C-alpha positions in Angstrom: -6.0 15.6 -21.9 -5.1 17.1 -18.5 -6.0 15.2 -15.3 -6.6 15.9 -11.7 -6.8 13.5 -8.8 -9.4 13.4 -6.0 -8.7 11.3 -2.9 -10.0 10.2 0.5 -8.7 7.7 3.1 -9.9 6.2 6.3 -8.6 3.7 8.9 -10.4 1.7 11.6 -9.1 -0.5 14.4 -11.6 -3.3 13.5 -13.5 -5.4 15.9 -10.8 -7.8 17.2 -7.7 -5.6 17.8 -7.2 -3.1 20.7 -4.9 -0.8 18.8 -4.5 0.2 15.2 -1.1 -0.8 13.6 -2.1 0.7 10.2 -1.0 4.1 8.9 -1.7 6.1 5.9 -0.9 9.5 4.5 -2.4 11.7 1.6 -0.2 14.5 0.3 -2.3 15.6 -2.8 -0.2 18.8 -3.5 2.9 16.4 -3.9 0.9 13.6 -5.6 1.9 11.1 -2.9 -0.4 8.5 -1.3 0.9 5.8 1.2 -0.7 2.9 3.1 1.4 0.9 5.6 0.3 -2.2 7.7 2.6 -2.7 10.6 3.5 -6.1 12.2 5.5 -7.3 15.2 3.1 -6.6 18.1 1.1 -3.6 19.0 3.9 -1.2 19.9 6.3 -2.4 17.2 3.8 -2.7 14.4 2.4 0.8 15.0 6.0 2.1 15.2 7.1 0.4 12.0 4.1 1.7 9.9 4.4 5.2 11.2 8.1 5.3 10.4 7.3 4.0 6.9 4.9 6.8 6.3 7.2 9.4 7.9 10.4 8.5 6.0 8.8 7.8 2.6 7.0 11.2 2.8 10.2 13.1 3.9 12.3 11.5 1.2 9.9 12.0 -1.7 8.6 15.4 -0.8 11.6 17.0 0.9 15.0 15.3 0.5 14.7 14.5 -3.2 14.1 18.1 -4.0 17.1 19.6 -2.3 19.8 21.1 -4.6 22.5 18.9 -2.9 20.4 15.6 -3.1 22.4 12.5 -4.0 20.6 9.2 -4.2 22.0 6.4 -2.1 20.9 3.8 -4.6 21.9 2.9 -8.1 19.2 3.7 -10.7 18.3 1.2 -13.3 18.1 2.6 -16.9 14.6 1.3 -17.4 13.1 3.1 -14.5 11.7 6.7 -14.7 12.8 9.4 -12.3 9.6 9.6 -10.4 9.5 5.9 -10.0 13.1 5.7 -8.9 12.5 8.5 -6.2 9.5 6.6 -4.9 11.2 3.3 -4.7 14.2 4.8 -3.2 12.0 6.5 -0.6 10.6 3.1 0.3 14.1 1.6 0.5 15.2 4.5 2.7 12.3 3.9 5.0 13.2 0.2 5.2 16.7 1.1 6.4 15.4 3.4 9.1 12.9 0.8 10.4 15.6 -1.9 10.3 18.1 0.3 12.2 15.4 1.1 14.8 14.7 -2.5 15.3 18.5 -3.3 15.8 18.8 -0.5 18.4 15.9 -1.7 20.6 15.5 -5.4 21.4 11.8 -4.7 22.2 11.2 -3.9 18.5 13.2 -6.9 17.2 11.4 -8.3 14.1 9.1 -5.4 13.5 8.2 -4.6 10.0 5.4 -3.2 7.8 4.0 -3.7 4.4 3.5 -0.6 2.1 1.7 0.4 -1.0 2.3 3.8 -2.5 1.1 5.8 -5.5 2.9 8.8 -6.9 1.3 11.2 -9.2 4.1 13.1 -10.8 1.7 15.5 -12.6 2.0 14.0 -16.1 -0.2 11.4 -17.8 1.1 8.4 -15.8 0.8 7.1 -12.2 3.7 5.3 -10.4 2.6 2.4 -8.2 5.0 0.8 -5.7 4.6 -1.9 -3.1 6.3 -4.4 -0.8 4.2 -7.0 1.2 0.6 -8.0 0.8 -1.2 -4.7 1.1 -2.9 -4.1 -2.2 -3.8 -1.7 -4.9 -6.9 -2.3 -7.0 -8.1 -0.5 -10.1 -11.8 0.0 -10.9 -12.3 0.7 -14.6 -15.4 0.4 -16.8 -17.3 -1.2 -13.8 -14.6 -4.0 -13.5 -12.3 -4.4 -10.5 -8.7 -5.9 -10.9 -5.9 -6.2 -8.5 -2.9 -4.4 -9.9 -0.2 -5.5 -7.4 0.9 -9.0 -6.6 1.0 -10.1 -3.0 4.5 -10.9 -1.7 3.1 -13.6 0.5 4.0 -17.3 1.0 0.7 -18.4 -0.4 1.2 -16.4 -3.6 4.8 -17.7 -4.0 3.7 -21.3 -3.6 1.0 -20.7 -6.2 3.4 -19.1 -8.7 6.0 -21.8 -8.3 3.4 -24.6 -8.7 4.0 -26.0 -5.2 0.4 -25.3 -4.3 -2.7 -25.9 -6.5 -5.3 -23.1 -6.8 -7.9 -25.3 -5.3 -5.8 -25.8 -2.3 -5.4 -22.1 -1.6 -8.6 -21.6 0.3 -7.6 -24.1 3.0 -3.9 -23.1 3.2 -3.2 -22.4 6.9 -0.5 -19.7 6.4 -2.3 -17.2 4.2 -0.9 -14.1 6.0 2.7 -15.2 6.0 4.6 -12.6 4.0 8.2 -12.9 2.7 8.8 -9.3 1.7 8.2 -6.2 3.9 10.0 -3.2 5.2 12.2 -3.6 8.2 12.9 -7.4 8.0 16.3 -7.0 6.2 18.7 -4.1 5.6 17.4 -3.7 2.1 14.1 -4.5 0.4 13.1 -5.1 -3.3 10.4 -2.8 -4.3 8.1 -3.5 -7.2 7.1 -0.5 -9.3 4.7 0.1 -12.2 4.1 3.0 -14.5 0.5 3.1 -15.5 -1.1 5.5 -18.0 -3.9 7.7 -16.5 -7.4 7.3 -17.8 -10.3 9.6 -16.8 -12.7 7.8 -14.7 -10.3 5.3 -13.2 -10.5 4.6 -9.5 -7.5 3.3 -7.5 -8.1 1.7 -4.2 -5.2 1.1 -1.8 -5.9 -1.1 1.3 -4.5 -3.2 4.1 -5.4 -6.9 4.3 -7.8 -6.1 6.9 -10.1 -5.1 4.1 -9.1 -7.4 1.3 -9.1 -10.6 3.4 -12.7 -10.0 4.4 -14.5 -8.6 1.3 -14.8 -10.5 -1.9 -13.7 -8.7 -5.1 -17.3 -8.6 -6.4 -18.5 -6.9 -3.3 -15.7 -4.3 -3.5 -16.6 -3.6 -7.1 -20.3 -3.0 -6.2 -19.4 -0.6 -3.5 -16.8 1.2 -5.7 -19.6 1.9 -8.3 -20.8 4.6 -5.9 -17.3 6.2 -5.2 -17.6 8.7 -8.1 -20.3 10.5 -6.1 -18.8 10.4 -2.7 -15.3 9.0 -1.9 -15.7 9.3 1.8 -19.0 7.4 2.0 -17.5 4.6 -0.2 -14.5 4.3 2.2 -16.9 4.1 5.1 -19.1 1.5 3.4 -16.0 -0.7 2.7 -14.8 -0.4 6.3 -18.3 -1.1 7.6 -18.7 -4.3 5.5 -15.2 -5.5 6.6 -16.3 -5.0 10.2 -19.7 -6.8 9.6 -17.7 -9.7 8.1 -15.7 -10.1 11.3 -13.3 -7.1 11.5 -10.5 -9.4 12.5 -7.7 -7.0 11.7 -7.2 -3.2 11.3 -8.7 -1.8 8.2 -7.4 0.9 6.0 -8.6 2.1 2.6 -7.6 5.0 0.3 -9.4 5.8 -2.8 -8.0 7.9 -5.7 -10.3 9.1 -8.6 -8.7 10.2 -11.8 -10.6 12.9 -13.4 -10.2 14.5 -16.9 -10.2 18.3 -17.2 
């Protein structure tokens, strides 16, 4: 079966912030979709997320296609070429953000989360992420999170240092231990997932996922097949009704069979 991908994305400042530190980009003709959630103060956070989007896009869509292209990173034998290019692009963006922060004391400590999807045009999607922005999949009327948060909360849960029943009252839910710009290199998690007609993938910043329960997301995504734009707006509107305590970004991809 051949596949095609439809997409739509939207971002909103929310109700509590004065500026939007989120950024996203959709490049359907290159099969690249990126969401970045900046941190480090208004100016620094916006800069970090914009640099992430800029350098990932340039690396994947331009640099990696040049005849004289030579990757700066070692490739593991188990990773496919499209996944390697995407993870390398994210690591390249990390370096550029880290260097920018070193050059200017005003941007010290800036960073950004990132989630990215690459559609190389075959029967698989490549998913990559660093931080606590998320990718969800909606399949057969069921929603599941397909990325794992690189957060302190998740780390403590995975290592048994925090019990699941203690998670709700944990005071440092938004502390993340992996993101772009914090160090001179970053570990990027990648997945290669078979395409299936009818699957929806939703990429979002934590301004959405922190304020909407999974069951509510699932109910709203039921309508996405008819109108991706309206669903993005409904998700953002609900997050704002629930407080809008952070910037909110959502991107939805629909995999269609042809």
